[in-house]
N, C-alpha and C positions, 0 to 999 in steps of 0.2 A: 202411237198406239195407246200409250197411257191416257192421253187426253180423250181419245175416242172411246176407249172402254170405260173410262170414268163417266162420260156422258151417257153411254148405253146402260150403265148400271144404275143410273139415277133418274133418267128422263124417259118418258114414254108418251104415247098419244094423249093429248089433252093437257099435258104439262108444259111449262115454259122454263127457260133458263135465262138469267140476266147476266150480262157481261159488259165490262168497260170497253168503250169504243173511242177511236178506231182500234181495230183488233185483227189479229191473225185469222184468216178466213176459215181455218179448220173448225173454229168454234161454231160459226153459223151453220156450216155444212153438216157437222156432226150432230147438232141439235135437230136439224131438219131430217136427217137420216134416221134419227131415233123417234121421229114422229112428233117432236116437240116444236114449240114456238120460240124462236130466238128474239131476245129483247135487248138490243144494244142501249147502253146508257153513256152519253158522251162525257168525256173528261172536260173539265173547264180549262180555260186558258187565261192566265193572268198577265201575259206579256213577256214573262221570262221562263215559265215552265208550265206544263200541264199539271192540274191539281184535281183532286177528287171532290165531286159535289155529292155529298151523302144524301141530300134531299132528293136529288134526281134518282139515285139508286133506290131509296125507300119508295118513291112514287111508282117505280117500275115493278115492284114486288106485289104479288097478290096471293090468294089461297092456292093457286096452281103452280107457284114457283117452287122448283125443286133444287135448283143449282144456281150458285153465284160464282162466276168465273173471274178470276183476277190474274192478270199477267203482269208480273213485276220482277225485274225491269221489263219494259214493254217493247214488243214488236207491233207497230212500227214507230211508236212515239219516243222511245227512250225514257218514258216516265218511270219513276221508281217510287213506290208507296213508302211513306214515312211510317214509323212505328205507330204514331197516333192515328194515321189513316187506316192502318191494318186493324188496330183495336176497334175503331169505329165500325168497320165492316164486319169484324168477327162478332161484335155485340149485336149488330142488326141481324146477322144470320142466325145467331143463337136465339134471339127473341122471336124470330119467325119460323124456326125449325128448318132451316135451309142448309144444305150441304155446300161447303166452299170447295171449289176446285182452284188450287193455286198453281199456276204454271210458272215455275221458277228456273227455267232453263238458262237464263242469262245472269243468275245470281252472282257469279264470280267476275262478270265483266262489268265492273262499276268504276267510277272515276273519282268520287269523293269519299269512298268508304271501301274497306278491303272486301266486303261482301254485302250483298243486299239483305235486309232483314227478312226473315222467313216467317210465314204464317204458322209454321210448326211451333214456334216459340210463343205464339199468341193464343191459339185455340186449345182449350183443355180437352174437349170431347173429340178424340181422334177419329171416331166414326163419322163425325160431322165435318171432317177435313180430308181432302185428298191433295197431296203435294206431288207434283210430277216434275221430274228433272231429266237431264240428258247429258251424255258425253259429247254430243255434237258440237256445242258452242264452246264450252270450257276447254276441251282438249282438241278442238278442230277435227272431230271425227264425224263430220256431217256425211250422211249417206251410209254409215255403218249401222244405223238404226239400233243403237244401244241406249237404254234409259231405264228409269225406275219410277215406281210410285210408292208413296208412303200413306198409310191410313190405318184405321182400326181393322181388326181381323175380319169382322163381318163385311165391311166394305170391300176389302181386298178379295174376299171369297166371291162376292158378287161381280167384281171386275174380272176375276179369273174365268168365270162362266162366260163372260162376253169375249174374252181373248182366246179361249181354248180352241175354238173352231176357226180362228182367223189366222193366227201366225204361230201359235204354240210357243216358240222361244227363239232368241237370237242364235246365230250359228256359234259353234264352240270357239272358233278362231277369234271372233269378235269379243266374246266373253273374256278370253285370255288377254286381248288387247286392253280391255277395260281394267283388268287387274293391274297391268303394267302402268296404265295412266294414273290410277289411284296411288300406286306405290312410288312411282318415279316422276310424276308429272308436275310437281310444284314449281321447279325452275322454269319449265315451259309456260305455265300459267302466268307467272310473274312477268316474263318477257312479253307474252301476248298482251297482257293488260297495258304494259308500257307502250307497246306499239299502237294499240287502239286509242290510248289517251292522246298520243301525238296526232293521230289522224283526226280525232275528234276536234282538236284545236285548229287543225287545218280547215276543217269544214266550217267551224264557227267563224273563224276569221274571214274566210272567203264569202260566206253568205251574208254576214253582217255588213259587208261593204257593198252589197247589191241593192239597188233601189227596188222597192216593191216586193221584197222577200223578208219574211219574218220567221225566225227560228227559235222555238223554245229549246233551251239547252238540254240535251239528253243527259240523264243521270246514269244510264247504264245501257247495255247492249251495244250494237255497233251500227245504229241507224240515226239519221237526222231526218226529222219530219217537218219539212219547211212549208209554210203557207205563202202562196203567191197572190198578191193583190189582184182581184178581178177574175181569178181563174174559176171557171164554172164547169170545165170538161177536162179533168186531169188526164183521162185516157188519151184524148186527142192531142193534148199538149205533149205527153210523153212520146207519142208516136211521131209527132213532128220533130221533137228534139233528137230522137235516135236516128231519124232519116237524114236530118240536116247536119248533125254534128257527130254522130256515132256514139253519143253518150246515152246510156240506158239507165233511167231512173224508174222506179215503180210508181204508177199513178196512185194518188191517195184513195181514189174510189175503190181500189182493190181491197181496201180494209174497211169497207162499209160506207154508208152515206155520210157519216160524220168525218170521213177522211177526204171528201171532195174538197177541192180547192188547195190540196196539198200535193207534194211529191215526197217520196221516200228515197233518201240517199243512203246506200249501204257503203260504209267505209272500211269493210273487211277486205281491203285490197292494198297493194303497195302504195307507199307515199308518192312515188313517181306517177303511177296510174291515177291516183286521186287528184294530184295537182293538175295533171293534164285534163282530166274530166271537168274539174272546177273551172279551169281557165276557159275551156270551150263553152261551158254553161254560162259563164260571165259574159262572154262575147255574144252569145245567143240572146241573153236577156237585154243587153245594151242595144243590139240591132233590132230587137222587136219591142222596145219600150213604147208603150201606148198602143200597140197593135191589138 
């Protein structure tokens, strides 16, 4: 809801919004529903991780650009912006008078740092920044639909106008659950991060041993976005995989044209389930080598 109301408060007919891609599909659909033009900018790939290409971002911006969307850590790639990358994006947005929408819902689910760097520590003009976050990922409260947005007063007022006639507010019981999560949830978060870290290593080890599969190491979130050599129809590949092995991966094309040729593996499952799925996937890839 925070993402959608942020888009509705900033983008209208004739406007466009730039976002880093591959990306969570709600960005494209929210921009289109607001009457705007979605402009995906692909992340670069250096062989070990996804990286920001600032020149690509700059080239996508024009006089009608109203919003720059940054999801870090990212769904589906696991990419996490460095502080230098954030500063570069913030400087570009300030120079062009563009609002930044920072989707930071995975900020606590990181592997080489206790928390992902936040755009809130980089951008001085708070009306030029909207940070959205959620209880869903950090506290495993997916489906409870509890989250928040941070910005300057004027921007929040505009978002409130967009939200008032859509959902009004979360239920009282969910708000109370959020209080408990903030008050008592740190041991749970620490344990969850440890579990995801182990599963991440499971995925990296398994995929690195498979021929024709390349995996940029995910810095955060609980996704691995693997590239498969020669893959041109990830939707058909994912359908065959689930029919023949019972293993369900998300096709990369679900996250935009820049995701084609990839599959997204979610490792927010038990280690046993993950090991079973990776073993089946390994056999499938070996049986279909060169197909």
